[in-house]
TIVO-2410 file (N, C-alpha, C; in nm, 3 decimals):
# residues 174
REC num residu      c1      c2      c3 atome chaine
REC   1      X  10.350  10.630   7.224     N      A
REC   1      X  10.361  10.581   7.090    CA      A
REC   1      X  10.432  10.682   7.000     C      A
REC   2      X  10.420  10.810   7.033     N      A
REC   2      X  10.489  10.911   6.953    CA      A
REC   2      X  10.640  10.896   6.966     C      A
REC   3      X  10.687  10.866   7.087     N      A
REC   3      X  10.831  10.846   7.106    CA      A
REC   3      X  10.879  10.724   7.027     C      A
REC   4      X  10.797  10.619   7.021     N      A
REC   4      X  10.832  10.500   6.942    CA      A
REC   4      X  10.848  10.537   6.795     C      A
REC   5      X  10.762  10.622   6.747     N      A
REC   5      X  10.772  10.665   6.607    CA      A
REC   5      X  10.899  10.748   6.585     C      A
REC   6      X  10.934  10.832   6.680     N      A
REC   6      X  11.057  10.910   6.669    CA      A
REC   6      X  11.178  10.818   6.668     C      A
REC   7      X  11.171  10.709   6.744     N      A
REC   7      X  11.284  10.616   6.756    CA      A
REC   7      X  11.277  10.502   6.655     C      A
REC   8      X  11.193  10.515   6.555     N      A
REC   8      X  11.169  10.409   6.457    CA      A
REC   8      X  11.298  10.352   6.397     C      A
REC   9      X  11.397  10.433   6.372     N      A
REC   9      X  11.522  10.388   6.312    CA      A
REC   9      X  11.622  10.329   6.410     C      A
REC  10      X  11.585  10.320   6.536     N      A
REC  10      X  11.678  10.271   6.639    CA      A
REC  10      X  11.637  10.129   6.680     C      A
REC  11      X  11.686  10.032   6.606     N      A
REC  11      X  11.650   9.893   6.632    CA      A
REC  11      X  11.705   9.843   6.766     C      A
REC  12      X  11.796   9.918   6.827     N      A
REC  12      X  11.856   9.876   6.954    CA      A
REC  12      X  11.774   9.920   7.075     C      A
REC  13      X  11.659   9.982   7.052     N      A
REC  13      X  11.570  10.021   7.162    CA      A
REC  13      X  11.434   9.954   7.140     C      A
REC  14      X  11.404   9.856   7.223     N      A
REC  14      X  11.277   9.784   7.216    CA      A
REC  14      X  11.181   9.844   7.317     C      A
REC  15      X  11.062   9.880   7.273     N      A
REC  15      X  10.960   9.936   7.361    CA      A
REC  15      X  10.845   9.837   7.371     C      A
REC  16      X  10.819   9.790   7.492     N      A
REC  16      X  10.706   9.702   7.517    CA      A
REC  16      X  10.603   9.781   7.598     C      A
REC  17      X  10.488   9.802   7.539     N      A
REC  17      X  10.381   9.880   7.601    CA      A
REC  17      X  10.286   9.782   7.671     C      A
REC  18      X  10.272   9.797   7.801     N      A
REC  18      X  10.189   9.708   7.882    CA      A
REC  18      X  10.067   9.785   7.930     C      A
REC  19      X   9.951   9.728   7.910     N      A
REC  19      X   9.828   9.788   7.960    CA      A
REC  19      X   9.717   9.780   7.859     C      A
REC  20      X   9.595   9.763   7.909     N      A
REC  20      X   9.478   9.762   7.822    CA      A
REC  20      X   9.456   9.900   7.761     C      A
REC  21      X   9.395   9.902   7.643     N      A
REC  21      X   9.356  10.029   7.582    CA      A
REC  21      X   9.237  10.083   7.660     C      A
REC  22      X   9.246  10.208   7.701     N      A
REC  22      X   9.139  10.268   7.779    CA      A
REC  22      X   9.018  10.300   7.692     C      A
REC  23      X   9.039  10.307   7.562     N      A
REC  23      X   8.929  10.325   7.468    CA      A
REC  23      X   8.972  10.262   7.335     C      A
REC  24      X   8.876  10.221   7.251     N      A
REC  24      X   8.910  10.150   7.127    CA      A
REC  24      X   9.006  10.225   7.036     C      A
REC  25      X   8.995  10.356   7.027     N      A
REC  25      X   9.083  10.434   6.940    CA      A
REC  25      X   9.229  10.419   6.981     C      A
REC  26      X   9.255  10.409   7.111     N      A
REC  26      X   9.393  10.392   7.158    CA      A
REC  26      X   9.447  10.256   7.118     C      A
REC  27      X   9.363  10.153   7.122     N      A
REC  27      X   9.405  10.021   7.077    CA      A
REC  27      X   9.439  10.022   6.929     C      A
REC  28      X   9.358  10.091   6.850     N      A
REC  28      X   9.386  10.102   6.707    CA      A
REC  28      X   9.517  10.176   6.683     C      A
REC  29      X   9.543  10.282   6.760     N      A
REC  29      X   9.668  10.355   6.747    CA      A
REC  29      X   9.788  10.266   6.782     C      A
REC  30      X   9.774  10.186   6.887     N      A
REC  30      X   9.883  10.096   6.927    CA      A
REC  30      X   9.910   9.992   6.818     C      A
REC  31      X   9.805   9.936   6.761     N      A
REC  31      X   9.823   9.837   6.654    CA      A
REC  31      X   9.889   9.902   6.531     C      A
REC  32      X   9.848  10.023   6.498     N      A
REC  32      X   9.910  10.094   6.385    CA      A
REC  32      X  10.057  10.123   6.413     C      A
REC  33      X  10.089  10.160   6.535     N      A
REC  33      X  10.228  10.186   6.571    CA      A
REC  33      X  10.311  10.059   6.561     C      A
REC  34      X  10.255   9.946   6.604     N      A
REC  34      X  10.328   9.819   6.591    CA      A
REC  34      X  10.357   9.788   6.445     C      A
REC  35      X  10.260   9.816   6.357     N      A
REC  35      X  10.279   9.788   6.214    CA      A
REC  35      X  10.388   9.878   6.155     C      A
REC  36      X  10.397  10.002   6.203     N      A
REC  36      X  10.493  10.098   6.149    CA      A
REC  36      X  10.631  10.091   6.214     C      A
REC  37      X  10.636  10.049   6.339     N      A
REC  37      X  10.760  10.055   6.418    CA      A
REC  37      X  10.794   9.916   6.471     C      A
REC  38      X  10.887   9.846   6.408     N      A
REC  38      X  10.916   9.709   6.450    CA      A
REC  38      X  10.971   9.696   6.592     C      A
REC  39      X  11.023   9.805   6.648     N      A
REC  39      X  11.079   9.799   6.784    CA      A
REC  39      X  10.973   9.827   6.891     C      A
REC  40      X  10.848   9.853   6.851     N      A
REC  40      X  10.739   9.881   6.944    CA      A
REC  40      X  10.644   9.761   6.946     C      A
REC  41      X  10.616   9.712   7.068     N      A
REC  41      X  10.521   9.601   7.084    CA      A
REC  41      X  10.420   9.639   7.191     C      A
REC  42      X  10.294   9.636   7.155     N      A
REC  42      X  10.187   9.656   7.252    CA      A
REC  42      X  10.145   9.518   7.301     C      A
REC  43      X  10.164   9.492   7.429     N      A
REC  43      X  10.135   9.361   7.488    CA      A
REC  43      X   9.994   9.355   7.546     C      A
REC  44      X   9.928   9.468   7.556     N      A
REC  44      X   9.794   9.471   7.615    CA      A
REC  44      X   9.801   9.448   7.765     C      A
REC  45      X   9.686   9.418   7.823     N      A
REC  45      X   9.681   9.390   7.966    CA      A
REC  45      X   9.743   9.255   7.997     C      A
REC  46      X   9.826   9.251   8.096     N      A
REC  46      X   9.893   9.128   8.139    CA      A
REC  46      X   9.855   9.096   8.283     C      A
REC  47      X   9.866   8.971   8.318     N      A
REC  47      X   9.853   8.932   8.459    CA      A
REC  47      X   9.962   9.005   8.537     C      A
REC  48      X   9.932   9.038   8.662     N      A
REC  48      X  10.023   9.118   8.743    CA      A
REC  48      X  10.164   9.058   8.748     C      A
REC  49      X  10.176   8.929   8.773     N      A
REC  49      X  10.307   8.867   8.782    CA      A
REC  49      X  10.382   8.876   8.650     C      A
REC  50      X  10.314   8.857   8.540     N      A
REC  50      X  10.378   8.868   8.409    CA      A
REC  50      X  10.425   9.011   8.383     C      A
REC  51      X  10.343   9.109   8.419     N      A
REC  51      X  10.384   9.249   8.404    CA      A
REC  51      X  10.508   9.278   8.489     C      A
REC  52      X  10.510   9.228   8.612     N      A
REC  52      X  10.627   9.248   8.699    CA      A
REC  52      X  10.753   9.188   8.638     C      A
REC  53      X  10.740   9.073   8.573     N      A
REC  53      X  10.856   9.010   8.510    CA      A
REC  53      X  10.909   9.097   8.396     C      A
REC  54      X  10.821   9.154   8.316     N      A
REC  54      X  10.865   9.244   8.209    CA      A
REC  54      X  10.934   9.367   8.267     C      A
REC  55      X  10.877   9.422   8.372     N      A
REC  55      X  10.936   9.540   8.436    CA      A
REC  55      X  11.075   9.508   8.490     C      A
REC  56      X  11.088   9.396   8.559     N      A
REC  56      X  11.216   9.360   8.619    CA      A
REC  56      X  11.323   9.332   8.514     C      A
REC  57      X  11.284   9.285   8.396     N      A
REC  57      X  11.381   9.253   8.290    CA      A
REC  57      X  11.416   9.373   8.203     C      A
REC  58      X  11.340   9.481   8.215     N      A
REC  58      X  11.364   9.600   8.131    CA      A
REC  58      X  11.481   9.682   8.184     C      A
REC  59      X  11.540   9.759   8.097     N      A
REC  59      X  11.642   9.855   8.140    CA      A
REC  59      X  11.579   9.975   8.208     C      A
REC  60      X  11.466  10.023   8.155     N      A
REC  60      X  11.393  10.134   8.215    CA      A
REC  60      X  11.244  10.110   8.202     C      A
REC  61      X  11.168  10.175   8.290     N      A
REC  61      X  11.023  10.180   8.278    CA      A
REC  61      X  10.986  10.322   8.240     C      A
REC  62      X  10.901  10.337   8.140     N      A
REC  62      X  10.854  10.468   8.099    CA      A
REC  62      X  10.712  10.485   8.150     C      A
REC  63      X  10.689  10.593   8.224     N      A
REC  63      X  10.555  10.621   8.278    CA      A
REC  63      X  10.512  10.758   8.227     C      A
REC  64      X  10.417  10.757   8.132     N      A
REC  64      X  10.378  10.880   8.063    CA      A
REC  64      X  10.247  10.937   8.114     C      A
REC  65      X  10.211  10.906   8.235     N      A
REC  65      X  10.082  10.946   8.289    CA      A
REC  65      X  10.062  11.097   8.285     C      A
REC  66      X   9.937  11.136   8.257     N      A
REC  66      X   9.900  11.277   8.261    CA      A
REC  66      X   9.850  11.318   8.399     C      A
REC  67      X   9.795  11.222   8.471     N      A
REC  67      X   9.734  11.252   8.601    CA      A
REC  67      X   9.741  11.125   8.686     C      A
REC  68      X   9.813  11.130   8.793     N      A
REC  68      X   9.829  11.012   8.876    CA      A
REC  68      X   9.860  11.059   9.018     C      A
REC  69      X   9.799  10.997   9.114     N      A
REC  69      X   9.825  11.033   9.251    CA      A
REC  69      X   9.950  10.968   9.307     C      A
REC  70      X   9.996  10.863   9.249     N      A
REC  70      X  10.112  10.788   9.293    CA      A
REC  70      X  10.102  10.648   9.235     C      A
REC  71      X  10.164  10.627   9.123     N      A
REC  71      X  10.145  10.503   9.048    CA      A
REC  71      X  10.219  10.386   9.111     C      A
REC  72      X  10.145  10.278   9.131     N      A
REC  72      X  10.208  10.156   9.184    CA      A
REC  72      X  10.313  10.102   9.088     C      A
REC  73      X  10.296  10.125   8.958     N      A
REC  73      X  10.393  10.074   8.863    CA      A
REC  73      X  10.531  10.136   8.887     C      A
REC  74      X  10.535  10.260   8.934     N      A
REC  74      X  10.664  10.322   8.967    CA      A
REC  74      X  10.726  10.251   9.086     C      A
REC  75      X  10.647  10.228   9.188     N      A
REC  75      X  10.696  10.156   9.306    CA      A
REC  75      X  10.747  10.018   9.266     C      A
REC  76      X  10.672   9.949   9.181     N      A
REC  76      X  10.712   9.814   9.139    CA      A
REC  76      X  10.841   9.816   9.058     C      A
REC  77      X  10.857   9.915   8.972     N      A
REC  77      X  10.980   9.926   8.894    CA      A
REC  77      X  11.099   9.953   8.985     C      A
REC  78      X  11.086  10.053   9.069     N      A
REC  78      X  11.196  10.091   9.158    CA      A
REC  78      X  11.235   9.974   9.249     C      A
REC  79      X  11.136   9.906   9.304     N      A
REC  79      X  11.165   9.793   9.393    CA      A
REC  79      X  11.222   9.674   9.316     C      A
REC  80      X  11.204   9.672   9.184     N      A
REC  80      X  11.263   9.567   9.100    CA      A
REC  80      X  11.402   9.606   9.052     C      A
REC  81      X  11.446   9.727   9.084     N      A
REC  81      X  11.577   9.773   9.040    CA      A
REC  81      X  11.576   9.831   8.899     C      A
REC  82      X  11.458   9.865   8.849     N      A
REC  82      X  11.446   9.920   8.714    CA      A
REC  82      X  11.425  10.072   8.723     C      A
REC  83      X  11.518  10.150   8.669     N      A
REC  83      X  11.501  10.295   8.671    CA      A
REC  83      X  11.377  10.338   8.592     C      A
REC  84      X  11.327  10.456   8.623     N      A
REC  84      X  11.202  10.506   8.566    CA      A
REC  84      X  11.228  10.636   8.490     C      A
REC  85      X  11.167  10.646   8.372     N      A
REC  85      X  11.155  10.773   8.301    CA      A
REC  85      X  11.009  10.811   8.313     C      A
REC  86      X  10.980  10.931   8.362     N      A
REC  86      X  10.841  10.965   8.394    CA      A
REC  86      X  10.808  11.107   8.354     C      A
REC  87      X  10.680  11.126   8.320     N      A
REC  87      X  10.632  11.261   8.293    CA      A
REC  87      X  10.642  11.343   8.422     C      A
REC  88      X  10.673  11.469   8.405     N      A
REC  88      X  10.693  11.557   8.520    CA      A
REC  88      X  10.557  11.609   8.568     C      A
REC  89      X  10.490  11.525   8.649     N      A
REC  89      X  10.361  11.561   8.709    CA      A
REC  89      X  10.372  11.541   8.859     C      A
REC  90      X  10.287  11.605   8.938     N      A
REC  90      X  10.301  11.599   9.084    CA      A
REC  90      X  10.306  11.458   9.143     C      A
REC  91      X  10.225  11.365   9.094     N      A
REC  91      X  10.226  11.229   9.150    CA      A
REC  91      X  10.359  11.159   9.130     C      A
REC  92      X  10.417  11.175   9.011     N      A
REC  92      X  10.548  11.114   8.984    CA      A
REC  92      X  10.658  11.181   9.065     C      A
REC  93      X  10.653  11.314   9.075     N      A
REC  93      X  10.753  11.387   9.154    CA      A
REC  93      X  10.741  11.348   9.301     C      A
REC  94      X  10.618  11.328   9.348     N      A
REC  94      X  10.599  11.286   9.487    CA      A
REC  94      X  10.659  11.150   9.515     C      A
REC  95      X  10.661  11.063   9.418     N      A
REC  95      X  10.717  10.929   9.438    CA      A
REC  95      X  10.867  10.924   9.414     C      A
REC  96      X  10.916  10.998   9.314     N      A
REC  96      X  11.056  10.986   9.275    CA      A
REC  96      X  11.144  11.097   9.332     C      A
REC  97      X  11.084  11.205   9.379     N      A
REC  97      X  11.161  11.315   9.437    CA      A
REC  97      X  11.181  11.429   9.338     C      A
REC  98      X  11.187  11.548   9.390     N      A
REC  98      X  11.200  11.668   9.306    CA      A
REC  98      X  11.332  11.671   9.229     C      A
REC  99      X  11.436  11.609   9.284     N      A
REC  99      X  11.568  11.613   9.220    CA      A
REC  99      X  11.595  11.495   9.129     C      A
REC 100      X  11.494  11.412   9.102     N      A
REC 100      X  11.513  11.294   9.018    CA      A
REC 100      X  11.547  11.335   8.875     C      A
REC 101      X  11.639  11.266   8.813     N      A
REC 101      X  11.690  11.305   8.682    CA      A
REC 101      X  11.620  11.243   8.563     C      A
REC 102      X  11.513  11.169   8.584     N      A
REC 102      X  11.449  11.097   8.473    CA      A
REC 102      X  11.316  11.152   8.429     C      A
REC 103      X  11.294  11.282   8.448     N      A
REC 103      X  11.167  11.341   8.407    CA      A
REC 103      X  11.175  11.397   8.265     C      A
REC 104      X  11.061  11.396   8.198     N      A
REC 104      X  11.043  11.466   8.072    CA      A
REC 104      X  10.913  11.544   8.085     C      A
REC 105      X  10.900  11.651   8.010     N      A
REC 105      X  10.779  11.733   8.017    CA      A
REC 105      X  10.659  11.654   7.968     C      A
REC 106      X  10.547  11.674   8.031     N      A
REC 106      X  10.424  11.606   7.995    CA      A
REC 106      X  10.394  11.628   7.847     C      A
REC 107      X  10.374  11.519   7.774     N      A
REC 107      X  10.341  11.525   7.632    CA      A
REC 107      X  10.460  11.549   7.539     C      A
REC 108      X  10.580  11.554   7.594     N      A
REC 108      X  10.700  11.582   7.514    CA      A
REC 108      X  10.763  11.452   7.464     C      A
REC 109      X  10.711  11.402   7.352     N      A
REC 109      X  10.761  11.276   7.297    CA      A
REC 109      X  10.908  11.287   7.256     C      A
REC 110      X  10.947  11.402   7.203     N      A
REC 110      X  11.087  11.419   7.164    CA      A
REC 110      X  11.177  11.417   7.288     C      A
REC 111      X  11.134  11.481   7.396     N      A
REC 111      X  11.212  11.478   7.520    CA      A
REC 111      X  11.226  11.337   7.575     C      A
REC 112      X  11.119  11.258   7.568     N      A
REC 112      X  11.126  11.118   7.611    CA      A
REC 112      X  11.220  11.040   7.521     C      A
REC 113      X  11.207  11.057   7.390     N      A
REC 113      X  11.295  10.987   7.296    CA      A
REC 113      X  11.441  11.023   7.323     C      A
REC 114      X  11.468  11.150   7.349     N      A
REC 114      X  11.605  11.194   7.379    CA      A
REC 114      X  11.657  11.127   7.506     C      A
REC 115      X  11.573  11.118   7.610     N      A
REC 115      X  11.615  11.051   7.734    CA      A
REC 115      X  11.644  10.902   7.708     C      A
REC 116      X  11.559  10.837   7.630     N      A
REC 116      X  11.583  10.696   7.597    CA      A
REC 116      X  11.714  10.679   7.521     C      A
REC 117      X  11.740  10.768   7.426     N      A
REC 117      X  11.865  10.761   7.351    CA      A
REC 117      X  11.986  10.784   7.441     C      A
REC 118      X  11.975  10.879   7.534     N      A
REC 118      X  12.086  10.903   7.629    CA      A
REC 118      X  12.110  10.781   7.717     C      A
REC 119      X  12.001  10.724   7.769     N      A
REC 119      X  12.015  10.604   7.852    CA      A
REC 119      X  12.085  10.493   7.774     C      A
REC 120      X  12.043  10.473   7.650     N      A
REC 120      X  12.103  10.368   7.566    CA      A
REC 120      X  12.249  10.398   7.539     C      A
REC 121      X  12.280  10.520   7.502     N      A
REC 121      X  12.417  10.557   7.467    CA      A
REC 121      X  12.511  10.549   7.587     C      A
REC 122      X  12.457  10.578   7.707     N      A
REC 122      X  12.542  10.584   7.826    CA      A
REC 122      X  12.531  10.459   7.913     C      A
REC 123      X  12.465  10.357   7.863     N      A
REC 123      X  12.453  10.231   7.936    CA      A
REC 123      X  12.593  10.176   7.963     C      A
REC 124      X  12.621  10.145   8.086     N      A
REC 124      X  12.752  10.093   8.123    CA      A
REC 124      X  12.852  10.200   8.164     C      A
REC 125      X  12.822  10.327   8.144     N      A
REC 125      X  12.911  10.435   8.187    CA      A
REC 125      X  12.878  10.470   8.331     C      A
REC 126      X  12.977  10.474   8.415     N      A
REC 126      X  12.952  10.499   8.557    CA      A
REC 126      X  12.903  10.639   8.586     C      A
REC 127      X  12.926  10.734   8.495     N      A
REC 127      X  12.880  10.871   8.519    CA      A
REC 127      X  12.767  10.911   8.423     C      A
REC 128      X  12.709  10.816   8.353     N      A
REC 128      X  12.602  10.846   8.258    CA      A
REC 128      X  12.466  10.859   8.325     C      A
REC 129      X  12.370  10.904   8.247     N      A
REC 129      X  12.235  10.925   8.299    CA      A
REC 129      X  12.172  10.794   8.347     C      A
REC 130      X  12.198  10.684   8.278     N      A
REC 130      X  12.142  10.556   8.322    CA      A
REC 130      X  12.195  10.517   8.460     C      A
REC 131      X  12.324  10.534   8.481     N      A
REC 131      X  12.383  10.504   8.613    CA      A
REC 131      X  12.326  10.598   8.719     C      A
REC 132      X  12.308  10.726   8.685     N      A
REC 132      X  12.252  10.823   8.780    CA      A
REC 132      X  12.111  10.781   8.820     C      A
REC 133      X  12.029  10.745   8.722     N      A
REC 133      X  11.891  10.705   8.752    CA      A
REC 133      X  11.889  10.577   8.835     C      A
REC 134      X  11.975  10.483   8.802     N      A
REC 134      X  11.984  10.358   8.879    CA      A
REC 134      X  12.021  10.387   9.024     C      A
REC 135      X  12.116  10.478   9.046     N      A
REC 135      X  12.155  10.514   9.182    CA      A
REC 135      X  12.041  10.584   9.256     C      A
REC 136      X  11.974  10.676   9.188     N      A
REC 136      X  11.863  10.745   9.253    CA      A
REC 136      X  11.751  10.647   9.289     C      A
REC 137      X  11.721  10.556   9.200     N      A
REC 137      X  11.614  10.459   9.227    CA      A
REC 137      X  11.654  10.361   9.337     C      A
REC 138      X  11.781  10.330   9.348     N      A
REC 138      X  11.826  10.238   9.452    CA      A
REC 138      X  11.796  10.291   9.592     C      A
REC 139      X  11.786  10.422   9.606     N      A
REC 139      X  11.757  10.483   9.736    CA      A
REC 139      X  11.607  10.489   9.765     C      A
REC 140      X  11.523  10.484   9.664     N      A
REC 140      X  11.379  10.502   9.683    CA      A
REC 140      X  11.311  10.391   9.761     C      A
REC 141      X  11.345  10.263   9.746     N      A
REC 141      X  11.273  10.161   9.824    CA      A
REC 141      X  11.276  10.187   9.974     C      A
REC 142      X  11.384  10.247  10.023     N      A
REC 142      X  11.390  10.281  10.165    CA      A
REC 142      X  11.283  10.383  10.200     C      A
REC 143      X  11.263  10.481  10.114     N      A
REC 143      X  11.160  10.583  10.135    CA      A
REC 143      X  11.023  10.520  10.126     C      A
REC 144      X  11.001  10.434  10.025     N      A
REC 144      X  10.872  10.369  10.010    CA      A
REC 144      X  10.841  10.282  10.131     C      A
REC 145      X  10.939  10.210  10.182     N      A
REC 145      X  10.919  10.124  10.298    CA      A
REC 145      X  10.882  10.206  10.420     C      A
REC 146      X  10.954  10.317  10.444     N      A
REC 146      X  10.923  10.403  10.558    CA      A
REC 146      X  10.784  10.464  10.543     C      A
REC 147      X  10.750  10.508  10.421     N      A
REC 147      X  10.619  10.569  10.398    CA      A
REC 147      X  10.508  10.467  10.424     C      A
REC 148      X  10.524  10.347  10.373     N      A
REC 148      X  10.423  10.243  10.392    CA      A
REC 148      X  10.407  10.212  10.541     C      A
REC 149      X  10.517  10.202  10.613     N      A
REC 149      X  10.510  10.170  10.756    CA      A
REC 149      X  10.443  10.284  10.833     C      A
REC 150      X  10.473  10.408  10.798     N      A
REC 150      X  10.414  10.519  10.872    CA      A
REC 150      X  10.264  10.529  10.845     C      A
REC 151      X  10.220  10.497  10.728     N      A
REC 151      X  10.076  10.499  10.699    CA      A
REC 151      X  10.004  10.391  10.778     C      A
REC 152      X  10.063  10.274  10.789     N      A
REC 152      X  10.001  10.166  10.865    CA      A
REC 152      X   9.992  10.200  11.012     C      A
REC 153      X  10.096  10.260  11.065     N      A
REC 153      X  10.098  10.293  11.207    CA      A
REC 153      X  10.002  10.407  11.239     C      A
REC 154      X   9.974  10.493  11.140     N      A
REC 154      X   9.893  10.611  11.164    CA      A
REC 154      X   9.751  10.584  11.206     C      A
REC 155      X   9.673  10.510  11.128     N      A
REC 155      X   9.531  10.497  11.160    CA      A
REC 155      X   9.481  10.353  11.160     C      A
REC 156      X   9.555  10.264  11.099     N      A
REC 156      X   9.509  10.127  11.090    CA      A
REC 156      X   9.404  10.107  10.982     C      A
REC 157      X   9.346  10.214  10.931     N      A
REC 157      X   9.243  10.202  10.828    CA      A
REC 157      X   9.292  10.246  10.691     C      A
REC 158      X   9.413  10.287  10.679     N      A
REC 158      X   9.465  10.332  10.551    CA      A
REC 158      X   9.540  10.217  10.486     C      A
REC 159      X   9.512  10.195  10.360     N      A
REC 159      X   9.575  10.086  10.287    CA      A
REC 159      X   9.638  10.139  10.160     C      A
REC 160      X   9.740  10.073  10.115     N      A
REC 160      X   9.796  10.102   9.984    CA      A
REC 160      X   9.732  10.002   9.891     C      A
REC 161      X   9.641  10.048   9.807     N      A
REC 161      X   9.565   9.959   9.719    CA      A
REC 161      X   9.639   9.937   9.588     C      A
REC 162      X   9.632   9.818   9.537     N      A
REC 162      X   9.687   9.788   9.406    CA      A
REC 162      X   9.577   9.810   9.302     C      A
REC 163      X   9.615   9.858   9.186     N      A
REC 163      X   9.519   9.875   9.079    CA      A
REC 163      X   9.577   9.815   8.952     C      A
REC 164      X   9.495   9.787   8.852     N      A
REC 164      X   9.546   9.728   8.728    CA      A
REC 164      X   9.645   9.821   8.660     C      A
REC 165      X   9.735   9.762   8.584     N      A
REC 165      X   9.830   9.839   8.507    CA      A
REC 165      X   9.761   9.885   8.380     C      A
REC 166      X   9.674   9.983   8.393     N      A
REC 166      X   9.600  10.029   8.275    CA      A
REC 166      X   9.638  10.168   8.234     C      A
REC 167      X   9.744  10.223   8.290     N      A
REC 167      X   9.790  10.351   8.243    CA      A
REC 167      X   9.907  10.327   8.149     C      A
REC 168      X   9.944  10.425   8.068     N      A
REC 168      X  10.041  10.403   7.963    CA      A
REC 168      X  10.183  10.390   8.016     C      A
REC 169      X  10.223  10.270   8.046     N      A
REC 169      X  10.360  10.245   8.091    CA      A
REC 169      X  10.427  10.151   7.994     C      A
REC 170      X  10.554  10.169   7.978     N      A
REC 170      X  10.630  10.087   7.886    CA      A
REC 170      X  10.753  10.033   7.955     C      A
REC 171      X  10.782   9.909   7.932     N      A
REC 171      X  10.907   9.851   7.976    CA      A
REC 171      X  11.000   9.857   7.855     C      A
REC 172      X  11.112   9.923   7.869     N      A
REC 172      X  11.200   9.945   7.755    CA      A
REC 172      X  11.334   9.877   7.778     C      A
REC 173      X  11.379   9.803   7.679     N      A
REC 173      X  11.507   9.735   7.687    CA      A
REC 173      X  11.596   9.784   7.574     C      A
REC 174      X  11.726   9.781   7.602     N      A
REC 174      X  11.823   9.823   7.501    CA      A
REC 174      X  11.897   9.704   7.448     C      A
***
C-alpha cells in the first residue's frame, strides 16, 4: 500500500490487491488507501479461478511477502505468462532464481514503486526491464515442471499443496 501511495499521481498504473486482510487493521489500511489513491483497489479474498484470471490479465504480479517458503502465487503468475516483482527473500529467490531482475529490498516501497515505473515506461521496448522479466519468467515453467516431477518421483508422499491467496500480492496493470 505504501508503493500505491507513492504512485498516487500515476493514473496509468492500476494496482489490484488480492487477498483477505490477515488482521482487521490491515483491512482498514487497505480501505483508507483506496479512498486516497484512485489507482489502488483492494479486491479482498477471491475464488481461486477469479484470482488466476486477474493474475493472467495483469502486466506484472507484485509479491511483497516478508516470509515465504515458496509462494504458489509466483508459480501461478509465471505459468500464466505474467512477470513478477518480488521482495528479495529466500523463498522468492528460490523460485525465481538468484539472477532474476525483478527483486526489490524487503519493505522498500520506493524501490517497488521505481520498478513499477520502469516496467511501465519500458513496456514494449525489447531491451527494457519488462521485456527482461518476461523473458526470465518464460524460462521458469520448465524449472517448475522439472521440480514438480522430481518431487513426485522421489517419495510418492510429497505433495505440492495449494494454499489461499492470503499474502500481500497485487496484480498490476499499466
